[in-house]
N, C-alpha and C positions, 0 to 999 in steps of 0.2 A: 561598480563600487561592491562586489560578492562578499566582499570582508565585511561591512560595517553591520549586517546581522550577526554573524555569528560573534562580533566585538559586542555585540550587547548584549548577547544572549550571555558571553564570558563574565562582563561587567555586573549583570546582573545577579549572579550565581556568585562571583567572588563579594556582594554587598551583604549577602543571607548566609554565607557561611559561616556558620560560629565557628569561635575562633579556637576553641577545644578540641572542636570537631575536625577544624578542617587537614589534621595529617593524613586522616583516614579515606580521601579519594582514589579513584580507582587508578592505574595506570593510564586507563585512556586518557581521564582526564587531565594528567600529567603530560602525557603528552599532546595533545591540545593546547595545553599552555604553553609547549617549550616553542610548534609548530609558531606560534604567534608573538616567539618572546624578542625577535627583531621590531617590534612594532612599539616595543621598552613602555605598556601601559603601567599604571598602577596597582600595586596589588597587596595587600597586607597580609596575605595566607603564603605558609612555607609548601611546596609541593617538592616532590623526590619521589627520585625511582630510582633502584638498585635489581642490575643484571649481572650476573656469571655469563663471563666472557665466553662464547664457544672455544674450543681448544685452535679449531679450521682458522679461526679468527686471531691465534695469537701471534701470527709473523707481520702482519699489520704493525701490533702492538711493540713489538720485538725491532720493527723495519730491519727485517730478515737476516735477521743476528741470530748465531745458533748456539746459545749457553750450553752447557753439559746439565743445566738443568733448568726449565719453567718456572717461576710460581706460579701460583692460580691467581688470576687477576679478574675484578669484578667494576663494572661502570659503575658508578657513583652519580647520578642526575640529580641538582640541589638547583632551590633558585638564589640570587644574592641581588643585591641593590650593584646596581653600577655607578660608577664614579658621579656621575647627575642623581643618583639617587633612585634612580628607576628599577624596576623588576627585570632582571633576565634569569637564565639556566643554564647554567654551567654543568660540562662531564668534567671528573677525576676517573683516572682508573689506576687502583689500588687496590694492595694483595686483600683477597674475599676475609682475610682473618679480622682485618680490620673497616670493612669497609661502613658495617651498622655504627662502628666506634663514629668514623669520618661521618659519616652523616648526623649524628649526633651534634658533633664538633660545627659543622657548618649550617645547623641548626641555631645554637647559639649566637655565633656571629649575624646570620641573616637581623636575630631578634634584635642584635647589641645594635644594626644598622653600621655597619662598618661596611665598607665599601670595597668593590674588586674591579678591576677593568676587564677582566676577561676572564674566562677558566674554558680552553681548548682541551683535548689530548696532546700530548708531544708528537706524535708519529706526524700529524697535519705540520709540523717544522723538521719533517726528516730524520724525527729524536733529533736534533741540535737543540743542545741548552743553551749558546747562545743567542740561538733565533729567538727561542719563547723566551729570553730574558730581555733581548733587545725588544721585546714589544711588548713586555708587562705583563707577560701572561702568568696564569696562574696556572700549576702542573702536577704531579704529581710520578706515577710511575715512567722512570726511563732507563732503559739496561745501557749503563754507560758506568765506563772508568770516571773518578774526579780527575779533575783536572790537575794538568802536572803529574798523574802519576798510573801506578799503574793497576791501582789496589779501585774493586767496584765499588760507585758510589751508593749510598744511602740509597736509592731513588730505584735501582736497578732492585732492590725487594719487594717496593709496591709500599714501604713504609715511611716513605716522605712525603715532604709537601712544599712546595712553594710558593710564597702568598705574596704578589707586587712584585716582583722582585726588582725594578728599577726606583722604587720609592724605597726598597727594602734591603740595600746590597748586601754584598758580600765584600767585607771588608780583613783584607789578610793585609799588613806591613804598609805599602804605597799601591797596590793593587786593586783597584775597586770593578766587582763584578756583577752587574752590566756597567759600563763607564758612566754611560748615563745618569747611574747613579750618584754622582759622586755631588752634585745641587742637595742631597738628603743626607750628608753626612752628619750633619747637623740634627741630632736627635731631640732635640729641644721644639725644634719646632714643629709644632697640630699643624695636622692638613689630613683630609681625608685618604685611606689609604696606608698610611703610615702605622708599622705597628710599634708600640711602644712598650715600656716594661710596667705588667700589672695589669695590661690595659683586656678586652674582652676576649681579644683573639688568644694572647696570651694566656690566661685563663683557661680558654675553650680546650685547650689542648693539653695546658699541664696537670688540669684536675681529672684527668685521663691515662694519666701515665707518659703523657708525649715528652719530646725534651725540644728546648728552642736553641737556636744557633748565636742568637743572642746575649745568652749567656757566656759562649764561648768567651777562655781567659784572654789565649793567644792572637786568635781573631774575632772577627762578627760578622756572623750570616743572620742578618737580619729576618731575611725572605724564609729561613731554613726550621722548619718543623718535623723531628721524626723520633720513630721507636722503636727498642732494639727487643 
């Protein structure tokens, strides 16, 4: 049980860290926590890490697609509460220009105790939006076209984020994406992970100039937040 002394040390550190100073932890501390996030220990401090993605690693994030122009990307790792209310670490790939803003948004989401099932970069799903949605995965950058069109999605520019897609489906006429989201069409039924109008998630994005697909007139994309 070689992990026990390490976990006990981390537990003691988390108990003694002043909440106001918790976000000044070093990258090494963040990585240490990230390495044990699968153990789902309870921690009430917010950890984060932002790193620019090296150009030689862009091919994997673009799934070897070759657009005429590639946007500058950064990795944003943030803590979040999973569906059981336990601490975890997720990663979002976003345009570098909004990386600090995304950090601030997910700090607010963490502080209001909104729950997220998982947060994994889209290349782990072969850049398939359908696969990511079916897994209820929260994701950001994905170089792809809008379903049923030749127009690039907001996600292609790294300034769009989808949160808990099953709980917050895209609804257009009779089409529900993902189909598993049908049971969540009644937006008056509250449960963890469901985004509702004027809740802390919507406020965290809108207060920083982002828009929400839940406000659209002719369709509703409850999972989708974006910025132009």
